[in-house]
N, C-alpha and C positions, 0 to 999 in steps of 0.2 A: 373681403380683406383689402386694406388699402395698399397701394404700391409703395415700395421703398427700394433704394439702391443698396448694393453691397457696401459702397463707400459710406453711405449714411449709417448703415448698421455698425460698421467698424468704428466710425466716429462717435456714435452714440453709446455703444456698449462695450467696445474693446477694453478701454482703460478701466471702466467700472468692473468689468468681468475679472480682470487681473486682481484688482483690489478686493473684490468680493470673496475670492478664494485664497486663503493664506497659502504661502509657498509650501510649507510643510504641514500636512494635515495630521491630526491625531484622531483615531477612532475611539469611540466610547467603549469602555470595558463592557463586555457581555456578561450579565449576571449569571446566565445559565451556563452550565459546563459545556465545553466544546467536545463533541464526540468525533472520533476518527474510526475509520475502518481500514485495517491493514491485513492483506493476505500474504502469508509466507508460504511459498510453494517449494516442496522438495520432491523430485520425481522418484519413481520406482518403489514406492511404498516402504514397508518395513519387514523385518523378519518377525512374523506374527507370533511365534511361540516364545519370543523373548521381549515382546513389546508391552502387552497389557499388564496393568497392575496386578499384584498378588493380593487376593482377598476378595471382599464383596463390594459391590457398588455402595456408595455412601459418602461420608465426609472425611476429608483428610484429618481434621481435628479429632474426630472420634476414634481414629485408628482402624477403621474398617478395611483399609487397604494400604499397601505400601508399594514402592517401586524398587526395593532393594534387589540388586542383582539383575534387574531388567534394564533394557536400553533407555527407558525413561528416567533412570537415575541421573542422567545428565540434566534433567529438569528438576531435580530434588529441591534446590533452593526456591523453586517457584511453585511448588505444589499448592500453596495457599492462594496463588494468583491465577490458577488455570482450572478448566473443566476438561477432564479426559472423557471422551465419548467412546462408546462401543455399540456396534450394531447398525450403524448408518451405512447405506450403500449408494453407489453411483450406478445408474443404469448403463450396462455395458453391452447391450445387444445391438450394436451398430454395424457389425462386420468391420473389416479393416483392422488396423493396428490398435491395440488396447491403450497404448500410451497416448496416441492421438485422440481416441475417444474420451479418455479421462480428462485430458488437458482442456479440450474444447468444452466438454460438458461441465467442468468444475464450476465456472461462473456463469455460463449461459443457461445451464440446466436443460440443455437440448442436445439433439443429435449433431453429428458432423454433417455439414451440407455436402462437402466435396473434399476428397483426400488429396487431390492432385492439382487443383487450381483454386485461387481465391474467388469469392469469399469462402473461407472454410466453414464459417458458422452460419446458423440460420437466423441469428438475431443478436441482440445486445448482451454484453456480459454484465453481471450484477455490479461490479465495481464501477463501470462506466454509467450505469443507471444511477447509482448513488452519487457519483460525481456531479451529475446533472441536478440532483436534488439538494445536496449539501455543500457542493464544492464551487458554486458559481461566484462566490464572493472572495475566493482565494486566488492568488496569482497562478497556481498550478491546480486546476480542478482535480486531476489525478496524476500521481507520480508513479511511473513504471520503471523499475530498476532490475538489472540482471548483469551477470558477469560471464563472459566467455561462452556465449551460446554458439552452437556450431553451424546449423544450417536451417533453412526455412522448410518447415513441414508443419502440419497442424499441432504437433506436440510442442512446437516452439512458442506458441502464443497462448495467453490466458485471457487477454482483454480484447473486446470487440465492440465496434460502434453499432448504431441502431440498424445498419444495413448488413451487419455480419462481417464487415471488413476488419481485419486485425489492426490493433494499435501496437506499434513496436516499442521496444524498451530503450531506455537510456543505458548504454553499456559503458560509457566513459565517465567515471565519477568526477574527473577533473573538469570536464566541460559542464557538468551539472553544477558543480560548485561555482564555477565562474558565472554561469547564467543566472543562478538563483540566489547565491549567497555573497558573492564577492562585494557587491555594492551595498549589501545589507549590513555586513559585519563591520565594515570600515576599520578603524584602528581600535584594537582591543584595549579595554580599560585595564588598570593594574589588577593583579589577581585578587587583591583584598577588597576590591571595590564592590559596590552593590550591583545587583543585576542590571545589565545594560540594555536599554531599549534599542531596537534596530534603528539605524540612521542611514539615510541615503548618501550616495556620493554626489559630486557636483553635477556630473552629466545627467544623473537621474533627476536632480532638482530642476535643471533646465528643461528637460523633457516634460517633467511634471507641470511646470509653469505654463507650457503651451497647452497641454490637455486641460488643465484647470481653467485656462482662459476660454477655451472653446466651450466647455461645459457651462461656465458662468454666462457666456453670451447666449447660449441656448436657453438657460433659465430666464434671462432677462427678456428674450424674445417672447416666450410664452406669457410672461406677465404683462408686457407692454402692448402686445398686438392682439391678444385674445384669439389665438389661432383656433380654427375649426378642428373637428375630429380628425379629418384626413391629414391635415398639416401636422397636428399634434402627434399622430401615429408615426408619421415619417420622422419627425424630430426626435421622438423617443427611441426609434430604431437607431438613429444616428448616435444618440447618447449611449445606448447599449454597446454599439460598436466601439465607441471611444473608450468606454470603461473596460472593454475586453482588451484593447490594445494596452491600456494603462496597466492592467493586471499582468500581462505578458512581459512588457518591457520594464516595468518598475516594481518588482515585487517588494522592494524595500519600503515603498510608500503604501503598500497594501497590507502589510503584515501588522498583526496586533500583538504578537507575543514578544517576549523578551528573552535574551540569551545571557547566561552568566558569563562573567569574564573568563572563567576557566574553560567553559565550552567554546567560547570564541577563540581562545588561544590554542586549544587542542585542534580545532578545525583548521586554523591557519598553519599550525605546525605540520599537519598532514597534507594539506592541499596547496600551500604556498611556499613555505620555507623548507619543508622536508624533502628528502631525496624522492624523486618521482618513482612510483611503483610501476614497473612495466606490465603490459598486458600479456602475461605468459602463464602457462599452467602452474608452475611452482608458486606463483604469486596469488593463486586463487583465494587462499584464506585472507590475505591482506586486502584484496579487491572486494571480497565479500564484506569484510568489516567496514571498509570505506562506504560501500553502498548502504549498509544498515545505519551507519553514522549519519549519512545524508538524510535518510528517512526520518531519523530521530530529530535532526536539526530542523527539517521541514515541519515536523509536528510542533517543536518548541516555538518556532517563529510564526506558526499558523500560515505557512506557505501552501500547505495542502492538508486536506482532511481525508483523502482516500489514497492509499498507496498499495502497490502490488509488487512483490519481489519474487523473482524466480531464481532459486538457488541452482538447480540443475534441470536440464531438459530431458524429458523422457524418451527412451528408445535410442539414445546415442551414448557413446562411451563417456564423454566428458573428460575432465582432467584426471590423470593418474593421481591418486591421493597420497603423494609422496610425503606429505607432512604428517601422516600417520605411520606407525611402525608395526611390523609383524615379525616376531622372532628377532628383534633387535635391528631390523633393516627397514628401509622405507617401503611403504606399501605401493607397489608399482602398478596396481590395477585401478580402474575407475569404478564408480558405484554400479553402473548398469551391468558391465560384464561380471562383477562380483555377485550381483543379485541372480544372475544366470550361471553361476559358477559350475553347477553340475553339467550343464550342456557344453560349457566352454572350457572345461578342464582347468578351472581355477582351484589351486590346491587350498584345502581347508577354508573354503569360501564362507561357510556358515560362521566360523569364528571371526573372519574378517568383516563379515556383514554386521556383526555386533558393534565393532569399532566404528564402522561407517555410520550406522544409525545413531550412535551416541554423539558423533561429531555433528551430524546434521541437527540433532536436537539442541546441542550446545549453541549452535548459531541462532536458533530461534530463542533460546534462553538469553543470548546476548542482546537481541532486540528487546525482549521484555525488560532486561536490566536498564537499557537506555530510556525506555518509556517510563519506567518506575522512578528514574532519577529526575524527571521533570516535575517540579512542584507547581501545582496550579491552584494554590490557595486552599489548603486543607485537604487536597486530594492530589493524586499524581495523574500524569497523562495516561498511564496504564489503567488507573481506576476509571477514567472517563472514556476509554476506548474499547474496541474489539480488535484483537490481533489473533488471527487463527492460523494454525499450522495445517496444511492440506497437501494432498498428493494426487497423482493421476491413477494410481493403483493401490490396492490394499497390500498385496504381496507381489513384489517385483518379479519373483521367479514364476509364479503361476498366473500372473496378470489378472488376479481376481479383483472384484469391485465391491465385495461385501466386507463389513467390519473395517471400514476406512479409518486410517489413523488421523482423525480430526481432533485437534486440541484447540480449545478456545481460551485465549488469555484476555484478561481485562474485565472490568465490571460494567462497561457500558453506562457509566454515570449512575450506578445504582440499579440498573436493570437486570444484572446477572449476579448470582451468588456463586462465587468461585470456591476453590478448595474442595472439589467434588469429583467423583468418578460415577458416570451416568451410563446405565445400560438401557438401550432402547429395544423393546420387543417388536417383532414383526419385520425387522429390517427396513425401516422407512427410508425413502429416497432422500438424498441430500437437498433436493429442491425445497423440502419443508424446512431444512436448516436455513436456507437462504431467506425464506419467508420470515423465520425467527429473527434473523439479522436485520431485515428491513424494519420490522416492528421496533426492535431495540434501538435502531438508529433514528427513529422518529420521523421517517419519511412516510408519504401517503401509503395507507394500508394496502398491501398486495394480497390478493386471494390466490394467485397463481404465478408461477415463474417457470419459464421453459415448457417442458412437457406437462400439460394439464393433468394427465393421468397420474403423474408422480407427485402431485400436490394434494392428493386425497388425504383428508385429516387435518389440513391446515398447518400452521406453524408448529414446530416441535415444542413441547413444554419442558422447561428446565426447572 
């Protein structure tokens, strides 16, 4: 390879590089549906005797089952959009606390490595694996959201990297809005206007021009100098690093989705012009709604394709659920102590638990509503996605791990037939459900995930 100076390269390729890459790039529309994977986690399970549908497994349309009077009646508007499962278990033979066991196992499919010091997990969580497969072209490979979590212990975390170290949540919705969406949304169009494409702010444009220039110069170098394999490898690693910075700093220029004027105005009314919602226990419902709105907005703008949301942390009290009422007064207990009401002296705890479960399901229903409202050309974001409701225990009082309350929403772009109640015989482990999700998301086929012994039989058949 011939010698050349840095000055010569700048002189020969700098201006051409800027001209070669337009300031604002548009990405070609992807003909294939975009699939997303969203985990909605609510701790402490459910009251089992009032949870499962009444009737026989089958299809909702046929009338083989109903949810009248059960806590799942909070999801009645979505029965055609979900699959209610029965019989799946999480392996709970770890020792230690069952909330910790269930939370760590949920997405890793494996045992807790350590209860008192990190890394807690033995390996990667499924959401992070998916993010490496389908999220590398989006500004946020995975988006982790939660509200008012209390303290660090294994039950606090669901997501883990390849070394088993936890990935923490975004807990301030305002900072998430500023980082990911403020420069994307710009000034909202009038309410009657057509859907508005995401546009960058001036600072993003300037940053983009620098990165585009560097990438253009890199391409010109490869063409002009016929670099060898070693040099090409180094240069391609540089390009990958630049593109990673680009995705993190300028999501406005990496998004492919559009946002309606009404969605834009609603987001700005919440996060910019509206009264700020304080990070307090009474505001927990409002904070939850804000987090779910951000997940939906990230889906709409293709900012992320993998999201994980923790509603409540297992094994800790959490906020008193004062927004619910009991005998005409605010409910002053939190979910976890209510689930253990017999041991903790919570009056009429079983009745209160029904209200708590219904509220938790209503929040999952709200997420489904937001995804269903996103039109993706003949289908909705919910049609093209998987959004599942999961927990760390089946029964919060007994800490059981059999008959887990797993609810699968969305059609995975035609891969799932919803509107069903499915009973699995033999109590298969949820590792097999994760294998099913991997197949549905179109990632390289997995034959095992987590504990190998729990994967016997392969993916669950729906």
